[in-house]
C-alpha positions as CSV (number, residue, x, y, z in Angstrom):
1,X,0.3,-1.2,18.7
2,X,3.1,0.3,16.0
3,X,6.6,0.7,15.9
4,X,8.8,2.8,13.8
5,X,12.5,3.0,13.5
6,X,14.4,5.0,10.5
7,X,15.8,3.4,7.4
8,X,19.3,3.5,9.4
9,X,18.5,3.3,12.7
10,X,21.4,5.0,15.3
11,X,19.8,5.2,18.6
12,X,17.8,3.9,20.8
13,X,15.6,6.3,21.1
14,X,14.8,6.9,17.7
15,X,12.2,4.0,18.6
16,X,9.2,5.1,18.3
17,X,6.2,2.5,19.8
18,X,2.8,4.0,20.3
19,X,-1.1,2.7,20.2
20,X,-3.3,3.9,17.6
21,X,-7.0,3.1,17.1
22,X,-6.7,2.7,13.0
23,X,-4.6,2.0,10.4
24,X,-4.5,5.8,9.1
25,X,-4.0,6.6,12.6
26,X,-0.5,5.1,13.4
27,X,0.4,5.9,10.0
28,X,-0.8,9.7,10.5
29,X,1.0,9.9,13.8
30,X,5.0,8.6,12.7
31,X,5.1,11.4,9.8
32,X,6.8,10.9,6.3
33,X,6.7,6.7,6.4
34,X,8.7,4.9,2.8
35,X,7.7,1.7,3.7
36,X,5.2,0.2,6.6
37,X,4.5,-3.5,7.1
38,X,1.7,-4.7,8.4
39,X,0.4,-8.6,10.5
40,X,-2.6,-8.5,9.1
41,X,-3.7,-9.7,5.4
42,X,-3.5,-7.6,2.2
43,X,-5.3,-9.4,-0.7
44,X,-7.9,-11.7,-0.2
45,X,-9.5,-14.9,-2.5
46,X,-12.3,-15.1,-4.3
47,X,-12.4,-18.9,-3.2
48,X,-9.4,-20.8,-2.7
49,X,-6.9,-20.3,0.3
50,X,-4.1,-18.3,-0.6
51,X,-0.6,-20.2,-1.7
52,X,1.4,-18.0,1.3
53,X,-0.8,-19.0,4.0
54,X,-0.2,-22.4,2.8
55,X,2.9,-22.2,2.7
56,X,3.3,-20.0,5.5
57,X,2.3,-23.0,7.1
58,X,4.1,-25.6,5.8
59,X,7.6,-23.3,6.4
60,X,6.4,-22.7,10.7
61,X,6.2,-26.2,11.7
62,X,5.0,-26.4,15.6
63,X,4.0,-22.2,14.5
64,X,1.7,-23.3,11.8
65,X,-1.5,-22.9,13.9
66,X,0.1,-19.1,14.4
67,X,-1.5,-18.8,10.6
68,X,-4.9,-17.9,10.3
69,X,-6.1,-18.6,7.0
70,X,-7.2,-15.5,5.7
71,X,-10.6,-14.5,5.0
72,X,-12.1,-15.2,1.7
73,X,-13.7,-11.9,-0.2
74,X,-17.1,-13.4,-0.5
75,X,-17.1,-13.7,3.2
76,X,-16.2,-10.3,4.2
77,X,-19.3,-7.9,4.1
78,X,-20.6,-10.3,6.1
79,X,-22.7,-8.7,9.2
80,X,-21.8,-12.2,12.0
81,X,-19.7,-15.2,12.5
82,X,-22.5,-17.0,11.6
83,X,-22.8,-15.5,8.0
84,X,-19.4,-15.5,7.6
85,X,-18.6,-18.5,8.1
86,X,-21.7,-19.7,5.6
87,X,-20.2,-17.8,3.2
88,X,-17.1,-19.2,3.2
89,X,-18.7,-22.5,3.9
90,X,-20.5,-22.6,0.2
91,X,-17.4,-20.5,-1.2
92,X,-15.1,-23.4,-0.3
93,X,-16.6,-26.2,2.0
94,X,-14.5,-24.5,4.7
95,X,-16.4,-22.1,7.4
96,X,-14.2,-19.4,9.7
97,X,-13.1,-19.7,13.4
98,X,-14.0,-17.4,15.9
99,X,-10.2,-16.4,16.5
100,X,-10.8,-15.3,12.4
101,X,-14.0,-13.7,12.6
102,X,-12.8,-11.3,15.4
103,X,-9.9,-10.2,12.9
104,X,-12.3,-9.0,10.9
105,X,-13.3,-5.4,11.3
106,X,-9.2,-5.3,10.5
107,X,-9.2,-6.6,7.1
108,X,-11.7,-4.1,6.3
109,X,-9.8,-1.1,7.9
110,X,-6.8,-2.7,5.6
111,X,-8.9,-3.5,2.2
112,X,-10.9,-0.6,3.0
113,X,-7.7,1.2,3.6
114,X,-6.2,0.7,0.4
115,X,-8.6,0.0,-1.4
116,X,-8.9,4.4,-0.9
117,X,-5.3,4.9,-0.6
118,X,-3.5,3.7,-3.7
119,X,-0.3,5.4,-3.1
120,X,0.6,2.7,-0.2
121,X,-0.3,-0.6,-2.6
122,X,3.2,-0.4,-2.8
123,X,4.6,1.1,0.6
124,X,2.0,-1.1,3.1
125,X,3.1,-5.0,2.8
126,X,1.9,-7.4,4.4
127,X,4.1,-9.4,7.3
128,X,3.3,-13.1,9.9
129,X,5.5,-11.8,13.1
130,X,6.2,-16.0,13.7
131,X,8.4,-16.2,9.9
132,X,10.6,-12.5,10.9
133,X,11.2,-14.3,14.0
134,X,11.9,-17.5,12.0
135,X,14.3,-15.4,9.7
136,X,15.7,-13.9,12.8
137,X,16.5,-17.6,14.1
138,X,18.6,-18.3,11.2
139,X,15.9,-20.4,10.2
140,X,15.0,-22.3,12.1
141,X,10.7,-22.5,13.8
142,X,10.6,-21.1,17.8
143,X,10.2,-24.5,19.7
144,X,8.0,-22.5,22.2
145,X,4.6,-20.0,21.5
146,X,4.7,-16.3,22.4
147,X,2.4,-17.3,24.8
148,X,4.1,-19.5,27.1
149,X,7.0,-17.4,29.2
150,X,10.4,-19.6,27.3
151,X,8.8,-18.4,23.7
152,X,8.7,-14.6,25.5
153,X,12.2,-14.9,26.7
154,X,13.5,-16.5,23.3
155,X,11.5,-13.6,21.8
156,X,13.5,-11.0,23.4
157,X,16.3,-12.0,23.6
158,X,16.5,-12.6,19.5
159,X,14.7,-9.1,19.1
160,X,17.6,-7.3,21.7
161,X,20.3,-8.8,19.4
162,X,18.7,-6.8,16.4
163,X,17.5,-3.7,18.4
164,X,19.5,-3.6,21.2
165,X,18.1,-3.7,24.2
166,X,18.2,-0.3,24.8
167,X,15.4,0.0,22.4
168,X,13.3,-2.7,24.1
169,X,13.9,-0.8,27.1
170,X,13.1,2.3,25.2
171,X,9.0,1.0,23.5
172,X,8.5,-0.1,26.9
173,X,8.8,3.0,28.5
174,X,6.6,4.6,26.0
175,X,4.2,1.7,26.1
176,X,3.8,2.6,30.1
177,X,-0.1,2.7,30.7
178,X,-0.8,1.2,27.4
179,X,-2.8,-2.4,28.0
180,X,-0.2,-3.4,25.4
181,X,0.9,-6.8,26.8
182,X,4.4,-7.7,25.9
183,X,4.4,-10.7,22.7
184,X,2.6,-7.5,21.2
185,X,5.1,-5.3,21.4
186,X,7.6,-8.0,20.6
187,X,5.3,-9.2,17.3
188,X,5.7,-5.4,16.5
189,X,9.7,-5.2,16.8
190,X,9.9,-8.7,14.1
191,X,7.4,-6.9,11.6
192,X,9.7,-3.9,12.2
193,X,12.6,-5.7,11.8
194,X,11.2,-7.6,8.5
195,X,10.2,-3.9,6.9
196,X,13.7,-2.8,7.7
197,X,14.9,-5.9,5.5
198,X,11.9,-5.7,2.9
199,X,12.9,-1.5,2.6
200,X,16.7,-3.1,1.9
201,X,15.5,-5.1,-1.1
202,X,16.8,-8.1,1.2
203,X,13.1,-9.5,2.3
204,X,11.4,-12.9,1.3
205,X,8.3,-13.3,-0.3
206,X,6.3,-15.9,-0.5
207,X,5.1,-16.5,-2.7
208,X,7.6,-15.5,-5.3
209,X,5.5,-14.3,-7.6
210,X,2.8,-13.4,-5.9
211,X,-0.7,-13.3,-7.8
212,X,-3.4,-10.7,-7.6
213,X,-6.6,-10.5,-6.2
214,X,-9.7,-9.2,-8.1
215,X,-9.0,-5.3,-6.6
216,X,-5.3,-5.4,-7.7
217,X,-3.7,-6.2,-4.4
218,X,-1.2,-8.7,-4.2
219,X,-1.6,-12.4,-2.1
220,X,1.6,-12.3,-0.6
221,X,3.5,-12.5,2.7
222,X,6.6,-10.9,2.9
223,X,9.8,-11.4,6.1
């Protein structure tokens, strides 16, 4: 799912929330987009863990487990979890969790899209929602998981403070009848918050001078 808003938002009904089967469909449905952020790895290492993932985990403290290590590029072509885990273990000494394997189709989709649509390489940036919430919470990692009710309440309050409760209610109404959970919707708002910040030149990049992967994509997380 995705949430979009003008760069200089005015009223709550300018928030658009929707669900689409693929990345290209999401971007096409929103029309003229100057910048988009996505909670998905962009730029894949050949062997070592990405610095941005390690730094993000350090910053998030109790929420560090929310950062899944990005798959290594050699493992991306694997057909099964066992094959991907074996390839990764041979290259780096680490296997791949089932949770991480379940993200492989989306990682492949984003990687292929940026390989074909080079115009998006600087317009689509990686964001991790928990880093966004950390920044929204004055640099303090949230104590509760998004899967706990107190964690949901705190994230909802932060999003409402940033966008207004009317914007949240508008998104809820637009998503009525879908299977989108509230925690995923709040994550999308957090990613949107970082997109606004990055577009304004006030975002943070981990690391500050990101290396490029073998395909020329920056290995970074912005927020």
